[in-house]
C-alpha positions in Angstrom: -9.8 -14.8 4.7 -8.4 -18.1 5.9 -11.6 -19.9 4.8 -11.5 -18.1 1.4 -7.9 -19.2 0.9 -8.8 -22.9 1.7 -11.8 -22.8 -0.7 -9.7 -21.2 -3.5 -7.0 -23.7 -2.9 -9.5 -26.6 -3.3 -11.1 -25.1 -6.4 -7.9 -25.3 -8.5 -8.6 -21.8 -9.8 -5.2 -20.1 -9.9 -6.9 -16.7 -10.3 -9.1 -17.2 -7.2 -6.1 -18.6 -5.3 -3.9 -15.6 -6.1 -6.7 -13.2 -5.1 -7.3 -15.0 -1.8 -3.5 -15.1 -1.0 -3.2 -11.4 -1.7 -6.2 -10.5 0.5 -5.0 -12.7 3.4 -1.4 -11.5 2.9 -2.4 -7.8 3.1 -4.5 -8.5 6.2 -1.7 -10.4 7.9 1.0 -7.7 7.3 -1.2 -5.4 9.3 -1.4 -7.8 12.3 0.7 -6.9 15.4 2.7 -10.1 15.8 5.9 -10.9 13.9 4.8 -14.4 12.9 1.6 -13.1 11.4 3.5 -10.3 9.5 6.0 -12.8 8.3 3.3 -15.2 7.0 1.6 -12.2 5.3 4.9 -11.3 3.6 5.4 -14.9 2.5 2.0 -15.0 1.0 2.5 -11.7 -0.8 5.9 -12.9 -2.2 4.2 -16.0 -3.5 1.5 -13.9 -5.1 4.1 -11.7 -6.7 5.9 -14.7 -8.2 2.6 -16.2 -9.5 1.4 -12.9 -11.0 4.8 -12.4 -12.8 5.0 -16.1 -13.9 1.4 -16.4 -15.1 1.0 -12.9 -16.4 -2.4 -12.2 -14.9 -3.7 -9.7 -12.4 -0.6 -7.6 -13.2 -2.6 -4.5 -12.2 -2.5 -5.9 -8.6 1.3 -6.3 -8.7 2.1 -2.7 -7.7 0.0 -3.0 -4.5 1.6 -6.3 -3.7 5.0 -4.8 -4.2 4.2 -1.8 -2.0 3.3 -4.1 0.9 6.4 -6.2 0.3 8.5 -3.0 0.4 6.7 -1.9 3.6 7.9 -5.0 5.3 11.5 -4.3 4.1 11.2 -0.8 5.6 9.9 -2.3 8.8 13.0 -4.4 9.0 15.2 -1.3 8.6 15.8 -1.2 4.8 13.8 2.1 4.3 15.8 3.6 1.5 15.4 0.7 -0.9 11.8 0.1 0.2 10.9 3.7 -0.5 12.4 3.5 -3.9 10.3 0.4 -4.6 7.2 2.1 -3.3 7.8 5.2 -5.4 8.0 3.0 -8.5 4.9 1.1 -7.7 2.9 4.3 -7.0 4.2 5.8 -10.2 3.1 2.6 -12.1 -0.4 2.9 -10.6 -0.5 6.6 -11.6 0.7 6.0 -15.1 -1.8 3.1 -15.6 -4.7 5.3 -14.3 -5.1 3.2 -11.2 -4.3 5.9 -8.7 -7.8 5.9 -7.3 -7.9 2.1 -7.0 -4.8 0.5 -5.5 -3.1 3.9 -5.6 -5.0 5.1 -2.6 -3.6 2.5 -0.1 -0.3 2.4 -2.0 0.1 6.2 -1.6 -0.8 5.8 2.1 1.9 3.3 2.7 4.5 5.4 0.8 3.5 8.5 2.9 3.7 6.6 6.2 7.1 5.1 5.3 8.5 8.5 4.3 7.3 10.1 7.5 8.7 7.2 9.5 12.1 7.6 7.9 12.0 11.4 8.5 15.0 12.3 6.3 15.5 15.7 4.8 12.8 16.2 2.2 10.6 13.3 3.3 7.8 15.5 4.7 7.7 17.5 1.5 7.7 14.4 -0.6 4.9 13.0 1.5 2.9 16.2 1.0 3.5 16.0 -2.7 2.2 12.4 -2.8 -0.9 13.5 -0.8 -1.5 16.4 -3.2 -1.2 14.1 -6.2 -3.8 11.8 -4.8 -6.1 14.7 -3.8 -6.0 16.2 -7.2 -6.4 13.0 -9.2 -9.6 13.3 -11.3 -12.5 11.3 -9.7 -16.2 11.2 -9.2 -17.5 13.5 -6.5 -17.7 11.8 -3.1 -15.0 9.2 -3.4 -15.2 8.7 0.4 -12.4 6.2 0.7 -10.0 8.8 -0.8 -11.2 11.5 1.5 -10.7 9.2 4.6 -7.2 8.4 3.5 -6.4 12.1 2.8 -7.6 13.2 6.2 -5.5 10.5 7.9 -2.4 11.2 5.8 -2.7 15.0 6.3 -3.0 14.4 10.1 0.2 12.3 10.0 2.0 15.0 8.2 0.8 17.6 10.8 2.1 15.3 13.6 5.4 14.9 11.8 5.7 18.7 11.7 4.9 18.9 15.4 1.5 20.6 14.9 -0.9 19.4 17.5 -3.8 21.7 17.0 -7.1 20.4 15.6 -7.1 19.5 12.0 -9.9 21.3 10.2 -11.3 20.5 6.8 -8.7 21.3 4.1 
């Protein structure tokens, strides 16, 4: 990702540069160290600004916003972050992108709801999972099935259910 960013930067292609920054930013916010996460968040904030200013790749903006909100939640601002995530997932749903960026975006929303653990958060997480599960798609969309299994397992853990998760 670092090499792709350097190449895109040298190319002078704003579109390639935004895509490379987004890819590296998402990868970095998943890294375990604070400096890496902070760099990822900075890259994602830059991407968000560029997308809004230039008006391209706007379909990617909700995913960028979800990961920016995830970092807000990680720093303790869960309520506002969850509101931003909800709005981004709703945008993806409304635009027919639930099975594209909506899969990881729904995952981030569900994880953040379960981490917050307020009244109604588990039910809202289950509703988000069900919305993703029932979204029309071609048979065998494996990435969605993987995310659904993971998210359902997280809900079970949040409910204190430790028995084996069978196919649902």
